[in-house]
C-alpha positions in Angstrom: 94.9 107.7 101.2 97.2 109.4 98.9 101.0 109.6 99.0 101.3 113.1 97.6 98.0 114.8 97.0 99.6 118.2 96.6 102.4 117.1 94.4 105.2 118.6 96.5 107.4 115.6 97.2 110.5 114.8 95.3 110.5 111.5 93.3 112.6 109.8 96.0 110.4 111.0 98.8 107.3 110.0 96.8 108.7 106.5 96.2 109.4 106.2 99.9 105.9 107.4 100.8 104.3 105.0 98.4 106.3 102.1 99.8 105.2 103.0 103.4 101.6 103.2 102.3 101.8 99.8 100.5 103.4 98.2 103.5 100.8 99.6 105.9 98.0 98.4 103.5 99.4 94.9 103.4 99.8 94.8 107.2 96.2 95.8 107.6 95.1 93.1 105.2 97.2 90.5 107.0 95.7 91.5 110.4 92.1 91.3 109.1 92.9 88.0 107.5 94.3 86.6 110.8 91.3 87.9 112.7 88.9 86.3 110.2 90.8 83.0 110.5 90.7 83.1 114.3 87.0 84.0 114.3 87.6 87.3 116.1 86.3 89.4 113.2 83.0 87.5 112.9 79.7 88.5 114.4 77.4 86.0 116.1 74.7 84.8 113.8 
């Protein structure tokens, strides 16, 4: 996912978009980590 693939955002808007994307990325990583720790993300072997 890219913050500004067309290059049309102002520097302030771009910085805000990058911040939102980074926060979303880290939230997804935290969710997957929690799921792995609780065993919900694992398949039966």
